[in-house]
C-alpha positions as CSV (number, residue, x, y, z in Angstrom):
1,M,18.4,55.7,-49.7
2,G,19.1,59.3,-48.7
3,L,21.2,58.1,-45.8
4,I,23.4,56.0,-48.1
5,I,24.1,59.0,-50.3
6,V,25.1,61.1,-47.3
7,L,27.5,58.4,-46.1
8,A,29.1,58.3,-49.6
9,A,29.6,62.0,-49.6
10,M,31.2,61.9,-46.2
11,Q,33.9,59.5,-47.5
12,L,35.1,62.3,-49.8
13,C,35.5,65.0,-47.2
14,Q,36.8,65.6,-43.8
15,P,34.8,64.2,-40.9
16,V,32.1,66.7,-39.9
17,Q,29.3,66.8,-37.4
18,A,26.0,68.1,-38.7
19,Q,25.0,70.6,-35.9
20,S,22.9,73.1,-37.8
21,L,20.7,73.4,-40.8
22,S,23.5,75.0,-42.9
23,D,25.8,72.0,-42.2
24,L,23.1,69.7,-43.5
25,Q,22.6,71.9,-46.6
26,Q,26.4,71.6,-47.4
27,L,26.2,67.8,-47.1
28,R,23.2,67.8,-49.4
29,E,25.1,69.8,-52.1
30,Q,28.1,67.5,-51.8
31,A,25.9,64.5,-52.3
32,Q,24.4,66.1,-55.4
33,Q,27.8,66.7,-56.8
34,G,28.7,63.1,-56.2
35,Q,25.6,62.0,-58.1
36,N,26.7,64.2,-61.1
37,G,30.2,62.6,-61.1
38,Q,28.6,59.1,-61.0
39,G,26.5,59.9,-64.1
40,Q,29.6,61.1,-66.1
41,G,31.8,58.2,-64.9
42,N,34.5,60.7,-63.7
43,G,36.2,60.8,-60.2
44,A,36.4,58.6,-57.2
45,V,33.2,60.0,-55.9
46,G,31.1,58.3,-58.6
47,A,32.9,55.0,-58.1
48,A,32.4,55.1,-54.4
49,A,28.7,55.9,-54.9
50,S,28.4,53.0,-57.4
51,Q,30.0,50.6,-55.0
52,S,27.7,51.6,-52.2
53,G,24.6,51.2,-54.3
54,A,23.5,54.8,-53.8
55,G,20.5,55.9,-55.8
56,V,19.8,59.1,-57.6
57,G,17.8,61.7,-55.7
58,S,18.0,64.7,-53.4
59,V,18.6,64.4,-49.7
60,K,16.5,66.5,-47.3
61,P,17.5,67.1,-43.7
62,F,14.1,66.1,-42.3
63,E,14.5,62.6,-43.9
64,L,17.5,61.7,-41.8
65,S,16.7,59.0,-39.2
66,T,17.2,60.2,-35.7
67,S,16.1,59.1,-32.2
68,R,16.1,62.6,-30.7
69,T,12.8,64.4,-30.1
70,I,12.3,68.2,-30.4
71,Q,9.9,69.3,-27.7
72,G,8.4,72.2,-29.7
73,M,7.7,69.9,-32.8
74,N,6.1,67.0,-30.9
75,A,2.6,68.5,-31.1
76,G,1.8,67.5,-27.6
77,Q,2.2,63.8,-28.2
78,Q,3.9,61.6,-25.6
79,S,7.3,60.2,-26.5
80,T,10.0,58.3,-24.7
81,G,12.6,60.5,-23.1
82,Q,10.5,63.7,-22.8
83,Y,10.0,65.8,-19.7
84,Y,6.5,67.0,-18.7
85,N,5.8,69.9,-16.3
86,S,2.2,68.7,-15.5
87,S,1.4,66.8,-12.3
88,R,1.3,63.0,-12.4
89,G,-2.1,63.1,-10.7
90,G,-1.1,60.7,-8.0
91,R,0.2,58.1,-10.3
92,T,3.3,56.2,-9.1
93,L,6.3,55.3,-11.2
94,P,7.5,51.6,-11.5
95,G,9.4,50.8,-8.3
96,E,8.4,54.0,-6.6
97,P,7.6,53.6,-2.9
98,T,3.9,54.1,-1.9
99,V,2.2,54.4,1.5
100,D,1.2,50.7,1.3
101,T,4.8,49.6,0.8
102,V,6.5,51.8,3.5
103,Y,3.7,51.8,6.2
104,P,2.8,48.9,8.4
105,K,-0.8,47.7,7.9
106,Q,-3.1,49.0,10.7
107,M,-6.6,48.1,11.7
108,A,-9.3,50.7,11.0
109,M,-10.1,52.7,14.1
110,E,-13.7,52.4,15.3
111,N,-13.4,55.9,16.9
112,P,-11.2,58.1,14.8
113,P,-9.2,60.9,16.4
114,Y,-11.0,64.1,17.3
115,A,-10.3,66.8,14.6
116,A,-9.4,64.1,12.0
117,N,-12.1,65.6,9.6
118,L,-9.8,68.6,9.1
119,F,-8.0,66.6,6.5
120,I,-11.0,65.5,4.5
121,G,-11.4,66.8,0.9
122,G,-9.0,68.6,-1.4
123,F,-9.1,72.1,0.0
124,E,-5.3,72.4,-0.5
125,S,-5.9,72.5,-4.3
126,E,-8.8,75.0,-4.2
127,R,-6.9,78.2,-4.0
128,A,-8.4,81.6,-4.6
129,D,-7.1,83.8,-7.4
130,G,-5.2,87.0,-6.4
131,L,-3.2,87.9,-3.3
132,N,-4.2,88.1,0.3
133,D,-4.2,91.7,1.6
134,N,-2.3,90.6,4.6
135,Y,0.4,88.9,2.5
136,L,3.9,90.2,3.4
137,V,6.1,91.1,0.5
138,A,9.2,88.9,0.2
139,Q,12.4,88.7,-1.9
140,G,11.6,87.7,-5.5
141,D,8.1,89.3,-5.6
142,K,7.3,91.3,-8.7
143,I,5.8,94.8,-8.5
144,S,4.4,96.9,-11.4
145,I,5.0,100.7,-11.3
146,W,3.4,103.4,-13.5
147,L,4.3,107.1,-13.4
148,W,2.6,109.6,-15.8
149,G,2.3,113.3,-16.0
150,A,5.5,115.3,-15.8
151,V,7.4,112.1,-15.8
152,N,6.5,108.9,-17.7
153,F,7.7,105.5,-16.4
154,A,6.4,102.0,-16.6
155,D,8.2,98.9,-15.5
156,V,7.9,95.7,-13.5
157,V,10.6,95.5,-10.8
158,T,11.6,92.6,-8.6
159,V,12.3,92.7,-4.9
160,D,16.0,92.0,-4.5
161,N,17.7,90.0,-1.8
162,Q,17.9,93.0,0.5
163,G,14.2,93.5,0.3
164,N,14.4,96.6,-1.9
165,I,13.1,97.6,-5.3
166,F,15.0,100.1,-7.4
167,I,13.4,102.9,-9.5
168,P,15.6,105.2,-11.6
169,N,16.0,108.7,-10.2
170,I,14.3,107.5,-7.0
171,G,16.7,104.9,-5.7
172,P,16.0,101.8,-3.5
173,I,12.8,101.5,-1.6
174,Q,12.5,99.0,1.2
175,V,9.3,96.9,0.7
176,A,10.1,93.6,2.3
177,N,7.6,92.5,5.0
178,T,5.2,95.2,3.9
179,P,1.5,94.0,3.7
180,A,0.2,93.7,0.1
181,S,-2.5,96.2,0.9
182,A,0.1,98.9,1.9
183,V,2.6,98.5,-1.0
184,N,0.9,101.1,-3.1
185,S,0.9,103.8,-0.4
186,K,4.4,103.1,0.7
187,V,6.0,103.3,-2.7
188,T,3.9,106.3,-3.7
189,A,4.9,108.2,-0.7
190,K,8.6,107.6,-1.5
191,I,8.2,108.7,-5.1
192,K,6.3,111.8,-4.0
193,Q,9.3,112.9,-2.0
194,I,11.2,113.3,-5.3
195,Y,8.4,114.2,-7.8
196,T,6.3,116.5,-5.7
197,N,4.0,118.0,-8.5
198,D,2.2,116.8,-11.6
199,V,3.2,113.2,-11.3
200,S,0.6,110.4,-10.8
201,V,1.6,107.1,-9.4
202,Y,0.1,103.6,-9.5
203,V,1.8,100.6,-7.8
204,N,0.5,97.0,-7.8
205,L,1.9,93.8,-6.4
206,L,1.7,91.2,-9.3
207,T,3.0,87.9,-8.0
208,S,4.2,86.4,-4.7
209,T,7.2,84.1,-4.6
210,P,6.5,80.5,-3.5
211,V,8.2,79.4,-0.3
212,S,9.5,75.9,0.4
213,V,8.5,74.4,3.7
214,Y,9.7,71.1,5.2
215,I,7.1,68.9,7.0
216,T,8.3,66.1,9.2
217,G,7.1,63.9,12.0
218,P,4.2,61.4,12.0
219,V,2.6,62.5,8.8
220,L,1.8,60.3,5.8
221,R,4.1,61.9,3.3
222,P,6.9,63.9,5.1
223,G,9.1,66.0,2.8
224,Q,9.4,69.4,1.2
225,Y,6.4,71.3,-0.1
226,A,5.9,74.6,-1.9
227,G,3.2,77.1,-1.1
228,Q,2.6,80.8,-0.5
229,A,3.9,82.6,2.5
230,S,0.4,83.4,3.5
231,D,-0.8,79.8,3.3
232,S,-2.0,78.3,6.6
233,L,-0.5,75.5,8.6
234,L,-3.4,73.3,7.6
235,Y,-2.6,73.8,3.9
236,F,0.9,72.4,4.3
237,L,-0.3,69.5,6.6
238,K,-2.9,68.5,4.0
239,R,-0.2,68.6,1.3
240,A,1.7,66.1,3.3
241,G,-1.3,63.7,3.6
242,G,-2.4,64.8,7.0
243,I,-1.4,63.6,10.5
244,D,-1.0,59.9,11.1
245,F,-3.9,58.9,13.3
246,Q,-2.0,56.2,15.2
247,R,1.2,58.1,15.8
248,G,0.8,61.8,15.3
249,S,-0.3,64.5,17.7
250,F,-3.1,66.9,16.9
251,R,-2.2,69.0,20.0
252,K,1.4,69.9,19.4
253,I,2.6,71.0,15.9
254,D,5.7,73.2,16.0
255,V,6.7,75.8,13.4
256,Q,10.5,76.1,13.4
257,R,12.7,78.7,11.8
258,D,16.5,78.7,12.0
259,G,16.4,75.9,14.6
260,K,14.0,77.8,16.9
261,T,10.3,77.2,17.6
262,L,8.4,80.1,16.1
263,A,4.9,79.0,17.1
264,T,3.0,75.9,18.2
265,A,-0.4,74.9,16.9
266,D,-3.2,73.0,18.7
267,L,-5.8,71.7,16.2
268,Y,-8.3,71.1,19.1
269,E,-8.2,74.9,19.8
270,F,-8.8,75.6,16.1
271,L,-11.7,73.2,16.0
272,R,-13.3,74.6,19.1
273,E,-12.3,78.2,19.1
274,G,-11.0,78.9,15.6
275,Q,-7.5,79.7,16.9
276,L,-4.4,79.1,14.8
277,P,-1.0,80.8,15.1
278,E,-0.5,83.6,12.6
279,V,2.7,82.7,10.7
280,S,4.0,84.1,7.5
281,F,6.1,81.2,6.1
282,K,9.6,81.6,4.7
283,D,11.9,79.4,2.8
284,G,13.4,76.7,5.0
285,D,10.7,76.8,7.7
286,V,10.0,73.4,9.2
287,L,6.6,72.0,10.4
288,V,7.3,69.3,13.1
289,V,4.3,67.1,14.1
290,R,5.1,65.7,17.6
291,P,4.3,62.1,18.7
292,I,0.8,61.5,20.0
293,G,0.1,62.0,23.7
294,A,-2.2,60.3,26.1
295,T,-5.5,59.2,24.5
296,V,-8.9,58.4,25.9
297,V,-11.6,56.7,23.7
298,V,-15.2,57.8,24.0
299,Q,-17.3,54.9,22.6
300,T,-20.9,55.7,22.9
301,G,-23.4,58.2,24.4
302,A,-21.6,61.4,23.2
303,R,-22.1,63.7,20.3
304,N,-18.4,63.5,19.7
305,S,-17.5,59.8,20.1
306,F,-13.9,60.1,19.1
307,T,-10.4,59.2,20.3
308,F,-9.3,62.3,22.3
309,E,-5.7,63.3,22.9
310,F,-5.0,65.1,26.2
311,K,-2.1,66.7,27.9
312,K,-1.2,65.2,31.2
313,E,-2.8,68.0,33.2
314,E,-6.0,67.6,31.1
315,L,-6.8,64.0,32.0
316,K,-9.9,64.9,34.0
317,G,-13.6,64.1,33.5
318,E,-14.4,67.8,33.2
319,V,-12.1,68.3,30.2
320,L,-13.4,65.1,28.5
321,T,-17.0,66.1,29.0
322,H,-16.2,69.5,27.5
323,Y,-14.9,68.0,24.2
324,A,-17.1,64.9,24.0
325,T,-20.4,66.7,24.7
326,P,-22.7,64.0,26.1
327,R,-26.1,63.5,24.6
328,N,-29.3,64.6,26.4
329,F,-30.5,62.6,29.4
330,I,-27.1,61.1,30.1
331,N,-26.7,60.6,33.8
332,H,-24.0,58.0,34.2
333,V,-20.4,57.4,32.9
334,S,-18.7,54.1,32.6
335,V,-14.9,54.1,32.7
336,A,-12.7,51.1,31.9
337,G,-8.9,50.9,31.8
338,V,-5.8,49.7,33.7
339,R,-4.5,51.0,37.0
340,D,-1.2,49.7,38.6
341,G,-1.2,46.8,36.2
342,Q,-4.7,45.7,37.2
343,Q,-8.0,46.0,35.3
344,F,-10.0,49.0,36.4
345,S,-13.6,49.9,35.9
346,R,-15.9,52.5,37.5
347,Y,-19.5,53.5,37.0
348,V,-20.2,57.0,38.3
349,K,-22.8,59.6,38.1
350,L,-22.3,62.3,35.5
351,K,-22.4,65.1,38.1
352,N,-19.5,63.4,39.9
353,F,-17.4,62.7,36.8
354,A,-15.9,66.3,36.6
355,D,-13.2,65.5,39.2
356,F,-12.6,61.9,38.1
357,M,-9.0,61.4,37.1
358,L,-8.4,59.6,33.8
359,Q,-5.4,57.8,32.5
360,A,-4.0,57.1,29.0
361,G,-5.8,54.2,27.4
362,D,-9.1,54.6,29.2
363,T,-12.4,53.8,27.5
364,V,-15.4,55.9,28.4
365,E,-19.1,55.4,27.7
366,F,-21.8,57.9,28.6
367,V,-25.0,56.1,29.6
368,D,-28.6,57.1,29.8
369,D,-29.5,55.0,32.9
370,H,-32.7,56.6,33.9
371,E,-35.5,54.3,35.1
372,Q,-38.2,54.4,32.5
373,L,-41.3,55.5,34.6
374,V,-43.3,56.8,31.7
375,Y,-43.5,55.2,28.2
376,R,-45.6,55.4,25.0
377,I,-48.4,53.1,24.0
378,N,-49.6,53.1,20.4
379,I,-53.3,52.6,19.3
380,Q,-54.2,51.3,15.9
381,G,-57.4,50.1,14.1
382,S,-60.9,51.3,14.4
383,H,-60.9,54.1,17.0
384,T,-61.6,57.9,17.1
385,G,-59.2,59.1,19.7
386,P,-55.5,59.8,19.6
387,S,-53.1,57.3,18.2
388,Q,-50.6,57.5,21.1
389,V,-50.9,57.7,24.9
390,M,-48.3,58.1,27.6
391,V,-48.7,55.8,30.6
392,D,-47.0,55.3,33.9
393,K,-44.9,52.2,34.5
394,G,-47.2,49.4,35.7
395,T,-50.2,50.4,33.7
396,R,-52.4,47.5,32.5
397,L,-54.4,47.0,29.3
398,K,-57.9,47.8,30.7
399,D,-56.6,51.0,32.2
400,V,-55.8,52.3,28.7
401,L,-59.0,50.8,27.1
402,N,-61.1,53.0,29.3
403,Y,-59.6,56.0,27.5
404,I,-59.9,54.7,23.9
405,K,-62.8,56.3,22.0
406,V,-64.6,53.9,19.7
407,N,-67.8,53.7,17.7
408,P,-69.7,50.5,18.8
409,D,-71.2,50.1,15.3
410,L,-67.7,50.1,13.6
411,S,-65.3,48.7,16.2
412,D,-65.0,45.1,17.3
413,T,-64.0,45.6,20.9
414,Q,-64.3,41.8,21.6
415,N,-61.3,40.9,19.5
416,I,-58.7,43.3,20.6
417,Y,-55.0,42.1,20.4
418,L,-51.6,43.5,21.1
419,L,-48.4,43.9,18.9
420,R,-45.4,43.7,21.1
421,E,-41.8,44.3,20.1
422,S,-40.3,41.8,22.5
423,V,-42.6,39.1,21.2
424,A,-41.7,39.9,17.6
425,Q,-38.0,39.7,18.5
426,K,-38.5,36.4,20.2
427,Q,-40.4,35.0,17.2
428,K,-37.6,36.2,14.9
429,E,-35.0,34.4,17.1
430,I,-37.0,31.1,17.0
431,I,-37.3,31.3,13.2
432,D,-33.6,32.1,12.7
433,R,-32.6,29.3,15.0
434,S,-34.8,26.9,13.0
435,L,-33.3,28.2,9.7
436,Q,-29.8,27.7,11.0
437,Q,-30.6,24.1,12.1
438,L,-32.1,23.4,8.6
439,E,-29.1,24.9,6.9
440,R,-26.7,22.8,9.0
441,S,-28.6,19.6,8.4
442,V,-28.6,20.1,4.6
443,Y,-24.9,21.0,4.2
444,T,-23.7,18.3,6.7
445,A,-25.8,15.3,5.5
446,P,-23.8,12.3,4.5
447,I,-23.6,11.1,0.9
448,S,-23.4,7.4,-0.1
449,S,-23.2,7.7,-3.9
450,S,-22.5,10.1,-6.7
451,G,-26.2,10.0,-7.8
452,E,-27.2,11.0,-4.3
453,G,-24.6,13.7,-4.3
454,A,-26.1,15.3,-7.4
455,I,-29.5,15.3,-5.7
456,R,-28.1,16.8,-2.6
457,V,-26.5,19.6,-4.5
458,Q,-29.9,20.5,-6.1
459,E,-31.6,20.1,-2.8
460,A,-29.1,22.4,-1.1
461,Q,-29.7,25.1,-3.7
462,L,-33.4,25.0,-3.2
463,V,-33.1,25.0,0.6
464,S,-30.7,28.0,0.4
465,D,-33.2,30.0,-1.7
466,F,-35.9,29.2,0.8
467,I,-33.7,30.2,3.8
468,T,-32.9,33.5,2.1
469,R,-36.6,34.4,1.6
470,A,-37.5,33.2,5.1
471,R,-34.9,35.4,6.8
472,E,-36.5,38.5,5.2
473,V,-39.8,37.9,7.0
474,E,-40.5,40.2,9.9
475,P,-42.8,38.7,12.6
476,L,-45.7,40.8,13.9
477,G,-45.4,39.9,17.6
478,K,-49.1,39.3,18.1
479,V,-50.3,38.8,21.7
480,V,-53.7,37.2,22.1
481,V,-55.5,39.0,24.9
482,S,-59.2,38.5,24.1
483,E,-61.3,35.3,23.7
484,N,-65.0,34.5,24.3
485,Q,-65.8,38.2,24.8
486,Q,-63.2,38.4,27.6
487,V,-60.1,40.7,27.6
488,A,-57.1,39.8,29.7
489,N,-55.8,42.7,31.8
490,V,-52.2,42.2,30.9
491,L,-49.3,44.5,32.0
492,L,-48.2,46.8,29.2
493,E,-44.7,47.2,27.9
494,P,-43.0,50.3,26.3
495,N,-44.1,50.7,22.6
496,D,-46.9,48.2,22.8
497,T,-49.5,48.6,20.1
498,I,-53.2,48.1,21.0
499,V,-55.1,47.0,17.8
500,V,-58.9,47.5,17.8
501,P,-60.2,45.5,14.7
502,A,-63.0,46.9,12.6
503,I,-66.3,45.1,12.2
504,T,-66.4,43.4,8.9
505,D,-68.6,41.0,6.9
506,L,-65.7,39.5,4.9
507,V,-63.4,36.5,5.1
508,Q,-60.0,36.8,3.6
509,V,-58.7,33.8,1.5
510,G,-55.1,33.7,0.5
511,G,-52.0,31.5,0.1
512,E,-52.0,28.7,-2.4
513,V,-55.3,29.4,-4.0
514,M,-56.0,30.3,-7.6
515,L,-57.7,33.7,-6.9
516,P,-56.8,35.1,-3.5
517,Q,-59.6,37.5,-2.5
518,A,-62.1,38.6,0.1
519,V,-65.4,36.6,0.3
520,V,-68.6,37.7,2.0
521,F,-69.2,35.7,5.2
522,N,-71.7,32.9,5.0
523,P,-72.6,31.2,8.3
524,D,-73.2,27.9,6.6
525,A,-69.9,27.8,4.6
526,T,-66.8,25.8,5.6
527,A,-63.2,26.4,4.7
528,A,-63.6,24.2,1.6
529,D,-66.4,26.5,0.4
530,Y,-64.4,29.6,0.8
531,I,-61.4,28.0,-1.0
532,A,-63.7,26.9,-3.8
533,W,-65.0,30.4,-4.1
534,A,-61.3,31.5,-4.4
535,G,-60.8,29.3,-7.4
536,G,-59.6,26.2,-5.5
537,F,-56.2,24.9,-4.7
538,T,-53.1,25.5,-6.8
539,Q,-50.9,22.5,-7.6
540,R,-48.5,23.3,-4.7
541,A,-51.2,23.6,-2.1
542,D,-51.2,21.5,1.2
543,D,-54.9,20.5,1.6
544,E,-54.4,18.6,4.8
545,R,-53.7,21.7,7.0
546,I,-55.6,24.9,6.3
547,L,-54.5,27.9,8.5
548,V,-57.3,29.9,10.0
549,I,-56.3,33.2,11.7
550,R,-59.0,34.7,13.9
551,K,-59.4,38.5,14.3
552,N,-58.0,38.3,17.8
553,G,-54.8,36.6,16.6
554,I,-55.7,33.0,17.6
555,V,-54.5,30.4,15.0
556,E,-56.4,27.2,14.3
557,F,-56.0,24.5,11.6
558,D,-58.7,22.9,9.4
559,Q,-58.2,20.2,6.7
560,I,-59.6,19.0,3.4
561,E,-58.8,15.6,2.0
562,G,-59.0,16.0,-1.7
563,S,-62.6,16.3,-2.9
564,R,-64.0,14.1,-0.2
565,I,-65.7,15.6,2.8
566,T,-64.6,14.0,6.1
567,R,-65.7,14.3,9.6
568,K,-62.7,16.5,10.4
569,E,-63.5,18.9,7.6
570,G,-65.4,22.0,8.7
571,S,-64.5,21.4,12.4
572,V,-63.4,25.1,12.6
573,N,-66.4,27.4,12.6
574,L,-65.4,30.5,10.6
575,R,-66.4,34.0,11.7
576,P,-66.4,37.4,9.9
577,G,-62.9,38.8,9.8
578,D,-61.1,35.5,9.8
579,Q,-58.3,34.8,7.4
580,V,-58.1,31.4,5.6
581,I,-54.5,30.8,4.4
582,V,-53.6,27.7,2.4
583,L,-49.9,26.7,3.0
584,P,-47.7,25.3,0.3
585,A,-46.8,21.6,0.3
586,T,-43.2,20.4,0.2
587,D,-42.0,17.8,-2.3
588,V,-41.1,14.7,-0.4
589,K,-39.3,13.1,-3.3
590,S,-36.8,15.9,-3.9
591,L,-36.2,17.2,-0.4
592,Q,-35.1,15.1,2.6
593,A,-35.5,18.0,5.1
594,V,-39.3,18.2,4.6
595,K,-40.1,18.0,8.2
596,D,-37.9,21.0,9.1
597,I,-39.1,23.1,6.3
598,T,-42.8,22.4,7.0
599,Q,-42.2,23.4,10.7
600,I,-40.6,26.6,9.6
601,I,-43.4,27.4,7.2
602,Y,-45.9,27.0,10.1
603,Q,-43.8,29.2,12.3
604,I,-43.6,32.0,9.8
605,A,-47.4,31.7,9.0
606,V,-48.3,32.0,12.6
607,A,-45.8,34.8,13.4
608,A,-46.2,36.9,10.3
609,N,-49.5,35.8,8.8
610,V,-47.6,35.0,5.6
611,A,-47.6,31.8,3.5
612,L,-44.0,31.4,2.4
613,D,-43.4,28.8,-0.3
């Protein structure tokens, strides 16, 4: 309504543009006069207002509709068309190029470049407050000066383009390229030449002028970046995203000024010796990262297993060893590469590797190739001596048993067994192979009807769950070495574990029984008796094959046919320390791979002493 009144008023006067509050006030007064004329029926203003349908009321400038936004009156709220000085925080604008759109996709490097960790983190944004004492004053810096005593003066002066500051009655003072720590003394000395007595002086460098540095070459975000003149070369490189691992050199980074190379940085020397060129940057300086040089990859066996960049004269085994730092006990080096268009490989002793000539693209492995003449044997169970012994290669079991201290009243030396890593690994491979075969047979079985297909889907899910649990089982790697009070004098392997069982009067009952527990040994009891004492079978128990694991690791099977006692029942004479494990039965109606699953259950029970259902 207010806008219509203003339009009516504008028809009675010359065209104007409301550019100030006073102009808008005049328009409001003219509109009010038009309203008075309309009420009295006099003048063309009232007629025009009547024709336009203007209502009665005052017009306020802030009620006028406008699309403009006043920055100071926006109360910090976002609005279309405004400018913000705050950082975008890494957000990209619509259509703005990103690293993903302008860079070719590259495979991740297994061995990243040496010194690549220099660009980890956000150290370029963690800047200390205040100025560096070694900062050199530059044009545009601001310096505060106080004089009191016979003369009073206080002002903040700016270093001009000639590198001077000007103080009344003193004149220009050259301060450009003066360290921040020396500004006070230099300016004070100049003032004291004029005011020799009764004048105290205090000078302080307030701010440093940012410099603009260009960064180019194989970096992730080349361009122009601002920083302090005292900032390091690493600061500007990190602002540019760091050096491109695939294309950029860590060994040759030039600092150019006015087209001339001022200094060259080698990040390897910084990482090893802490050496970086001391450069005070100025506006227009350029950092040029040169293309990557010859590289050698150290894969394994070194504390620094990285991709190393070397100058041509550094492609020697001695230099690589210096940077890679082989681990202890390394005695051989494997080198693979290309020479004269042909595949090349060498296997040399570490002591002869210093003079070995390398070439770009070589792959190096440091190898511990000592013959293991002494290794460790572990001892567990009922014994009173040390739990580890070191033996020479070729030592046999009885050679170690002579040094194991035991208590004859507590240790069962007639049922000793071994735990061997190589046997456990082999058992794991057998179980995994059986699981793969089971999985393949289930998922590739033919289907003749939709009803059978639905059954197969359910069966596949059940088998998949079984396979997942079975793959988590870790075999023990038992080696049976004792039987009928005789111990086999087997050859020992590294990390073998000799287990001396304790004498016990109990029989362990577990698996698919109602109450898994330990039962006191009864010489007249059979497996059926022990199972009965454990509460009997569960509904999922397989009563045809009962697993009996002896103390020495031997596995035997017993069976019970329901509640009837057969001639086969009780054929296994139980002894103290035996384990009776009832295995789960598989449902023949719902699973067609019953035979494979039953076989795997037996393998797991024997290898890990676990009844997996």
